[in-house]
C-alpha positions as CSV (number, residue, x, y, z in Angstrom):
1,X,19.1,-84.0,54.8
2,X,17.5,-81.3,56.9
3,X,20.8,-81.3,58.7
4,X,23.2,-78.4,59.1
5,X,24.7,-78.7,55.6
6,X,21.4,-78.6,53.6
7,X,20.7,-74.9,54.0
8,X,24.3,-74.1,53.0
9,X,24.2,-76.4,49.9
10,X,20.9,-74.9,48.9
11,X,22.2,-71.4,49.4
12,X,25.2,-72.2,47.1
13,X,22.8,-73.5,44.4
14,X,20.4,-70.5,44.7
15,X,23.3,-68.1,44.5
16,X,24.4,-69.8,41.3
17,X,20.9,-69.6,39.9
18,X,20.7,-65.9,40.7
19,X,24.0,-65.3,38.9
20,X,23.0,-67.5,36.0
21,X,19.6,-65.8,35.5
22,X,21.3,-62.4,35.7
23,X,23.7,-63.5,32.9
24,X,20.7,-64.9,30.9
25,X,18.9,-61.6,31.2
26,X,22.0,-59.7,30.0
27,X,22.2,-62.1,27.1
28,X,18.6,-61.5,26.2
29,X,19.3,-57.7,26.3
30,X,22.2,-58.3,23.9
31,X,19.9,-60.3,21.7
32,X,17.3,-57.5,21.8
33,X,20.0,-55.0,20.6
34,X,21.2,-57.4,17.9
35,X,17.7,-57.8,16.6
36,X,17.1,-54.1,16.6
37,X,20.4,-53.4,14.8
38,X,20.0,-56.5,12.6
39,X,23.5,-57.6,13.7
40,X,23.5,-61.3,12.7
41,X,26.9,-62.1,14.3
42,X,25.9,-60.6,17.6
43,X,22.6,-62.4,17.4
44,X,24.4,-65.8,16.8
45,X,26.7,-65.1,19.7
46,X,23.8,-64.2,22.1
47,X,21.9,-67.3,20.9
48,X,24.8,-69.6,21.8
49,X,25.2,-67.9,25.1
50,X,21.5,-68.1,25.8
51,X,21.5,-71.9,25.1
52,X,24.5,-72.5,27.3
53,X,22.9,-70.5,30.2
54,X,19.5,-72.2,29.9
55,X,21.3,-75.6,30.0
56,X,23.2,-74.5,33.1
57,X,19.9,-73.3,34.7
58,X,18.4,-76.7,34.1
59,X,21.4,-78.4,35.8
60,X,21.1,-76.1,38.8
61,X,17.3,-76.6,39.0
62,X,17.9,-80.4,39.1
63,X,20.5,-80.0,41.8
64,X,18.1,-77.8,43.8
65,X,15.3,-80.4,43.4
66,X,17.7,-83.1,44.5
67,X,18.7,-81.3,47.6
68,X,15.1,-80.5,48.4
69,X,14.0,-84.1,47.8
70,X,16.5,-85.1,50.4
71,X,14.5,-83.2,53.0
72,X,11.2,-84.9,52.1
73,X,9.9,-82.2,49.9
74,X,9.2,-82.8,46.2
75,X,11.6,-80.2,44.8
76,X,8.9,-78.0,43.2
77,X,9.0,-74.2,43.8
78,X,6.0,-74.3,46.1
79,X,7.8,-77.0,48.2
80,X,10.9,-74.8,48.4
81,X,8.8,-72.1,49.9
82,X,7.3,-74.7,52.3
83,X,10.8,-75.9,53.2
84,X,11.9,-72.3,53.9
85,X,9.1,-72.0,56.4
86,X,10.5,-74.9,58.4
87,X,13.9,-73.3,58.7
88,X,14.9,-71.3,61.8
89,X,18.0,-69.2,62.4
90,X,20.0,-66.8,60.3
91,X,20.0,-68.8,57.0
92,X,16.2,-68.5,56.6
93,X,16.0,-64.8,55.4
94,X,19.0,-65.2,53.1
95,X,17.6,-68.3,51.4
96,X,14.2,-66.7,51.1
97,X,15.7,-63.6,49.5
98,X,17.8,-65.6,47.1
99,X,14.7,-67.7,46.1
100,X,12.7,-64.5,45.5
101,X,15.5,-63.1,43.4
102,X,15.6,-66.3,41.3
103,X,11.9,-66.0,40.7
104,X,12.1,-62.3,39.9
105,X,15.0,-62.8,37.5
106,X,13.2,-65.7,35.8
107,X,10.1,-63.6,35.2
108,X,12.3,-60.8,33.8
109,X,13.9,-63.3,31.5
110,X,10.5,-64.7,30.4
111,X,9.3,-61.2,29.5
112,X,12.5,-60.3,27.6
113,X,12.3,-63.6,25.7
114,X,8.7,-62.9,24.7
115,X,9.6,-59.4,23.5
116,X,12.5,-60.8,21.4
117,X,10.2,-63.5,20.1
118,X,7.7,-60.7,19.0
119,X,10.5,-58.9,17.2
120,X,11.5,-62.1,15.4
121,X,7.9,-62.8,14.4
122,X,7.4,-59.2,13.0
123,X,10.6,-59.6,11.0
124,X,9.4,-63.0,9.7
125,X,6.1,-61.4,8.6
126,X,8.0,-58.6,6.8
127,X,10.1,-61.1,4.9
128,X,7.1,-63.0,3.9
129,X,5.4,-59.8,2.7
130,X,8.5,-58.9,0.7
131,X,8.6,-62.4,-0.9
132,X,4.9,-62.1,-1.6
133,X,5.5,-58.8,-3.5
134,X,8.3,-60.5,-5.6
135,X,6.0,-63.4,-6.3
136,X,3.1,-61.1,-7.4
137,X,1.0,-61.9,-4.3
138,X,1.3,-58.6,-2.5
139,X,-1.8,-57.0,-1.1
140,X,-4.0,-60.0,-1.8
141,X,-5.6,-61.6,1.2
142,X,-5.1,-65.2,1.9
143,X,-8.0,-67.3,1.0
144,X,-8.9,-70.8,2.2
145,X,-8.6,-73.7,-0.2
146,X,-11.0,-76.7,0.0
147,X,-8.7,-78.4,2.6
148,X,-8.9,-75.4,5.0
149,X,-5.3,-74.2,4.3
150,X,-4.6,-70.7,3.4
151,X,-3.7,-70.0,-0.2
152,X,-2.8,-66.7,-1.9
153,X,-5.3,-65.1,-4.2
154,X,-5.2,-67.0,-7.5
155,X,-5.0,-65.4,-10.9
156,X,-2.1,-63.1,-10.3
157,X,1.2,-63.4,-12.2
158,X,4.6,-63.4,-10.7
159,X,6.7,-60.3,-11.1
160,X,8.6,-60.3,-14.4
161,X,6.5,-63.0,-16.0
162,X,4.5,-62.3,-19.1
């Protein structure tokens, strides 16, 4: 399918991927704000949107791979770059720029997702520490039991117990 229509079909898919990754990045920024403000309803909404957008990206990636496979290339990102080298004419720079934008947006989304994951992990640790305090386990280091699993320091009583 190295024919005339292939670059145009690929361009349409890449444009959709750029738009979808931009929306995903905006959703991740909304998620970051919701985490910072502890706004659970906004967090739930951004999580739903994030899931829908990642599913859409998977569909677009499959479509891009299908189009590329029709040209004899495997459909992987490196093969897309190799395919772009074979192109001539006015469509080549536009496709190359779109692909670079998809890659840049995807990297920005990856970094934002890692940041949000770090915030969630820190919050989880704070909750565990608070629960430890209520259970009378605060400040005690975790020790290893005979099976190699961590166990709280034994011998302390729960808060409120005599």
